[in-house]
MIDOSE-1310 file (N, C-alpha, C; in nm, 2 decimals, decimal comma, always signed):
residues 83
xxxx	+3,76/-0,76/-5,28/+3,84/-0,66/-5,35/+3,85/-0,70/-5,50; +3,84/-0,61/-5,59/+3,85/-0,63/-5,73/+3,98/-0,58/-5,78; +4,05/-0,67/-5,86/+4,18/-0,63/-5,92/+4,16/-0,60/-6,06; +4,23/-0,50/-6,11/+4,23/-0,46/-6,25/+4,35/-0,53/-6,31
xxxx	+4,33/-0,62/-6,40/+4,43/-0,70/-6,46/+4,53/-0,61/-6,54; +4,48/-0,51/-6,60/+4,57/-0,41/-6,67/+4,67/-0,35/-6,58; +4,62/-0,31/-6,46/+4,71/-0,25/-6,36/+4,82/-0,35/-6,32; +4,78/-0,47/-6,29/+4,87/-0,57/-6,25/+4,98/-0,60/-6,36
xxxx	+4,93/-0,61/-6,48/+5,03/-0,64/-6,59/+5,12/-0,52/-6,61; +5,07/-0,39/-6,59/+5,16/-0,28/-6,62/+5,27/-0,27/-6,51; +5,25/-0,33/-6,39/+5,35/-0,34/-6,29/+5,43/-0,47/-6,29; +5,43/-0,54/-6,40/+5,49/-0,67/-6,42/+5,64/-0,66/-6,39
xxxx	+5,71/-0,55/-6,43/+5,85/-0,54/-6,41/+5,89/-0,54/-6,26; +5,79/-0,51/-6,17/+5,81/-0,50/-6,03/+5,77/-0,64/-5,96; +5,72/-0,73/-6,04/+5,67/-0,85/-5,99/+5,78/-0,96/-5,99; +5,82/-1,00/-5,87/+5,93/-1,10/-5,86/+5,87/-1,24/-5,84
xxxx	+5,93/-1,34/-5,91/+5,89/-1,47/-5,90/+6,01/-1,56/-5,87; +5,98/-1,68/-5,83/+6,09/-1,78/-5,81/+6,17/-1,80/-5,93; +6,10/-1,80/-6,05/+6,17/-1,82/-6,17/+6,27/-1,70/-6,20; +6,23/-1,58/-6,17/+6,32/-1,47/-6,19/+6,43/-1,47/-6,10
xxxx	+6,41/-1,51/-5,97/+6,51/-1,52/-5,88/+6,62/-1,63/-5,92; +6,57/-1,74/-5,98/+6,66/-1,84/-6,03/+6,74/-1,79/-6,14; +6,68/-1,71/-6,23/+6,75/-1,65/-6,35/+6,86/-1,56/-6,29; +6,82/-1,47/-6,20/+6,92/-1,38/-6,14/+7,04/-1,45/-6,08
xxxx	+7,01/-1,56/-6,01/+7,12/-1,64/-5,95/+7,21/-1,70/-6,05; +7,16/-1,75/-6,16/+7,24/-1,81/-6,27/+7,32/-1,70/-6,34; +7,26/-1,59/-6,37/+7,34/-1,49/-6,45/+7,45/-1,43/-6,37; +7,44/-1,42/-6,24/+7,55/-1,37/-6,16/+7,67/-1,46/-6,16
xxxx	+7,65/-1,59/-6,20/+7,76/-1,68/-6,20/+7,81/-1,71/-6,34; +7,76/-1,64/-6,44/+7,80/-1,65/-6,58/+7,93/-1,57/-6,61; +8,03/-1,63/-6,65/+8,16/-1,56/-6,68/+8,17/-1,51/-6,82; +8,10/-1,58/-6,91/+8,11/-1,54/-7,05/+7,98/-1,49/-7,10
xxxx	+7,98/-1,44/-7,23/+7,86/-1,39/-7,29/+7,76/-1,51/-7,30; +7,63/-1,49/-7,29/+7,54/-1,60/-7,30/+7,41/-1,55/-7,37; +7,35/-1,64/-7,44/+7,22/-1,60/-7,50/+7,11/-1,65/-7,41; +6,99/-1,61/-7,44/+6,87/-1,66/-7,36/+6,86/-1,81/-7,38
xxxx	+6,88/-1,86/-7,50/+6,87/-2,00/-7,52/+6,97/-2,08/-7,45; +7,10/-2,03/-7,44/+7,21/-2,10/-7,37/+7,17/-2,10/-7,22; +7,12/-1,99/-7,17/+7,08/-1,99/-7,02/+6,97/-2,09/-7,00; +6,87/-2,09/-7,09/+6,76/-2,19/-7,08/+6,81/-2,33/-7,08
xxxx	+6,90/-2,37/-7,17/+6,96/-2,50/-7,17/+7,03/-2,54/-7,05; +7,11/-2,44/-7,00/+7,19/-2,47/-6,87/+7,09/-2,49/-6,75; +6,99/-2,41/-6,74/+6,89/-2,43/-6,64/+6,81/-2,56/-6,65; +6,78/-2,59/-6,77/+6,70/-2,71/-6,80/+6,79/-2,84/-6,77
xxxx	+6,92/-2,83/-6,80/+7,01/-2,94/-6,77/+7,02/-2,96/-6,62; +6,99/-2,86/-6,54/+7,00/-2,87/-6,39/+6,86/-2,89/-6,34; +6,77/-2,94/-6,42/+6,63/-2,97/-6,38/+6,55/-2,86/-6,32; +6,58/-2,74/-6,37/+6,50/-2,62/-6,33/+6,40/-2,58/-6,44
xxxx	+6,28/-2,58/-6,40/+6,17/-2,55/-6,49/+6,14/-2,41/-6,51; +6,21/-2,34/-6,60/+6,19/-2,20/-6,63/+6,17/-2,19/-6,78; +6,06/-2,13/-6,82/+6,04/-2,12/-6,96/+6,13/-2,02/-7,04; +6,15/-2,05/-7,16/+6,24/-1,97/-7,25/+6,18/-1,83/-7,26
xxxx	+6,05/-1,82/-7,27/+5,99/-1,68/-7,28/+6,01/-1,60/-7,15; +6,00/-1,67/-7,04/+6,03/-1,60/-6,91/+6,17/-1,55/-6,90; +6,26/-1,64/-6,95/+6,41/-1,60/-6,95/+6,43/-1,48/-7,04; +6,37/-1,49/-7,16/+6,39/-1,38/-7,26/+6,34/-1,25/-7,21
xxxx	+6,22/-1,25/-7,15/+6,16/-1,12/-7,10/+6,24/-1,07/-6,99; +6,28/-1,16/-6,90/+6,35/-1,11/-6,78/+6,49/-1,05/-6,82; +6,56/-1,11/-6,92/+6,69/-1,06/-6,96/+6,67/-0,93/-7,03; +6,56/-0,91/-7,10/+6,53/-0,78/-7,16/+6,51/-0,67/-7,06
xxxx	+6,44/-0,71/-6,95/+6,41/-0,61/-6,84/+6,54/-0,58/-6,77; +6,63/-0,68/-6,75/+6,76/-0,65/-6,68/+6,85/-0,57/-6,77; +6,84/-0,58/-6,90/+6,92/-0,50/-6,99/+6,87/-0,36/-6,99; +6,74/-0,34/-6,99/+6,69/-0,20/-6,98/+6,73/-0,13/-6,85
xxxx	+6,75/-0,21/-6,74/+6,78/-0,16/-6,61/+6,93/-0,15/-6,59; +7,01/-0,18/-6,70/+7,16/-0,17/-6,70/+7,22/-0,27/-6,60; +7,16/-0,38/-6,58/+7,22/-0,49/-6,51/+7,29/-0,58/-6,60; +7,24/-0,59/-6,73/+7,31/-0,67/-6,83/+7,34/-0,58/-6,95
xxxx	+7,44/-0,62/-7,03/+7,47/-0,55/-7,15/+7,44/-0,64/-7,27; +7,36/-0,60/-7,37/+7,33/-0,68/-7,48/+7,43/-0,66/-7,59; +7,48/-0,77/-7,64/+7,58/-0,76/-7,75/+7,54/-0,86/-7,86; +7,54/-0,82/-7,98/+7,50/-0,91/-8,09/+7,63/-0,97/-8,15
xxxx	+7,62/-1,11/-8,15/+7,73/-1,19/-8,20/+7,68/-1,28/-8,31; +7,72/-1,26/-8,43/+7,67/-1,33/-8,55/+7,51/-1,33/-8,55; +7,46/-1,21/-8,53/+7,31/-1,20/-8,53/+7,23/-1,25/-8,42; +7,30/-1,30/-8,31/+7,24/-1,35/-8,20/+7,26/-1,26/-8,08
xxxx	+7,15/-1,23/-8,01/+7,17/-1,14/-7,89/+7,23/-1,22/-7,78; +7,34/-1,17/-7,73/+7,41/-1,23/-7,61/+7,41/-1,12/-7,50; +7,42/-1,17/-7,38/+7,42/-1,08/-7,27/+7,55/-1,10/-7,18; +7,59/-0,99/-7,12/+7,70/-0,99/-7,03/+7,65/-0,92/-6,90
xxx	+7,68/-0,99/-6,79/+7,64/-0,94/-6,66/+7,73/-0,83/-6,62; +7,68/-0,71/-6,58/+7,75/-0,60/-6,54/+7,75/-0,59/-6,38; +7,86/-0,62/-6,32/+7,87/-0,62/-6,18/+7,85/-0,49/-6,11
């Protein structure tokens, strides 16, 4: 079977990974606004290997899906989990 990489990448938002599941778990427990870098540092401090780019892209997808609300604070994008 031959896969078309373009088709696979276009369906990326539907592709779930262990890293995305970890991100989801962490953001559900965040009580305050958080930036992608703050989430990255928190996960890194708990010995979880999730890249900053993966976190950034997943947060953007969640914001577009109305799971998160993006708020700019001093020029930094911060997110709030919408229950």
